[in-house]
N, C-alpha and C positions, 0 to 999 in steps of 0.2 A: 818845426821839429816835432811838436806834440800833436800834430794833426789839426790844429786850430788855424793854421795859416792858410790863406786862400790865395790862389794865383791871380795875376792881373786879368787873365782871360775870364775867370768866373765873375769878377766884379764889373766888367764892362758889359754894357747892354747895347745891343744894336737898335737902330731905329725901328726895325721890324718887330723886335721883341717888345718895345715900348708900345707900339701900335696894337699888337695882339693883347697886351695887358689892358690897354684902354678899352678895347672892344669887349673883352671879357668882363670888365667892370660895368660897362654900359648894359650888357646882356643880363648880368646878375641884378642890377638895379631895376631893369625892365621887368624881369620875372617876379620881383618882389612888389612891384607897383600894383595897386588896385585900379585897373583901368575899366572903363564902362563896357558892359556887354553890348553885342551888336543889337540885341532886341531886349528892351527893358519891359517891365511889367505893364507899362502904359502903351506898349506896342509902338513906341517911338524908335525910329532907326537911328543908331549912333554911327555915323560915318567914320571908318577908321582913318581916312585921309585927313579929316578935320582933327581927329585926336592927334595924329602924328604931326600935323602942322602946328598945333598948339604946344606940343612937347618936343619939338625939334631941337631946342637948345639944351634939353636934358639928355638927349641921346643923339648927338650930332652925326656920329658915324653910322649907327644902325638905322637912323632916319633916312639916310641916302638910299640904303638898300630897301627899306620898306616902301618908299615912294616909287622906286623902280618896279618893285614886284606888284604893288597895289594898282598901278596904272595899266597893267596888262588886262585887256578885255577878256572876259570869260566867254567861251563859245564851245559848243559841242560839235560844230561842223568845221572842216578844214576851210581855209580862206578861198581856195579855188572853187569849191562847190557853191559858194554864195553867189558867184557871178555866173 
């Protein structure tokens, strides 16, 4: 009556909403993390796949996406032109 009452619809959360909240939390933690640069002062290469495999338990959902994207080979030629 006073405007403080909430309906049952507002209190219920769908599984999709919970998943989106979990992803948002993982992305925010990842953005706040101090992860190693690809090229350090010693000119040593820090492989992002190694970093993600070491941190997969911290970011289980975005890790799956990162692995799928990072395994795409980089090329400037279409595949048909190679053969």
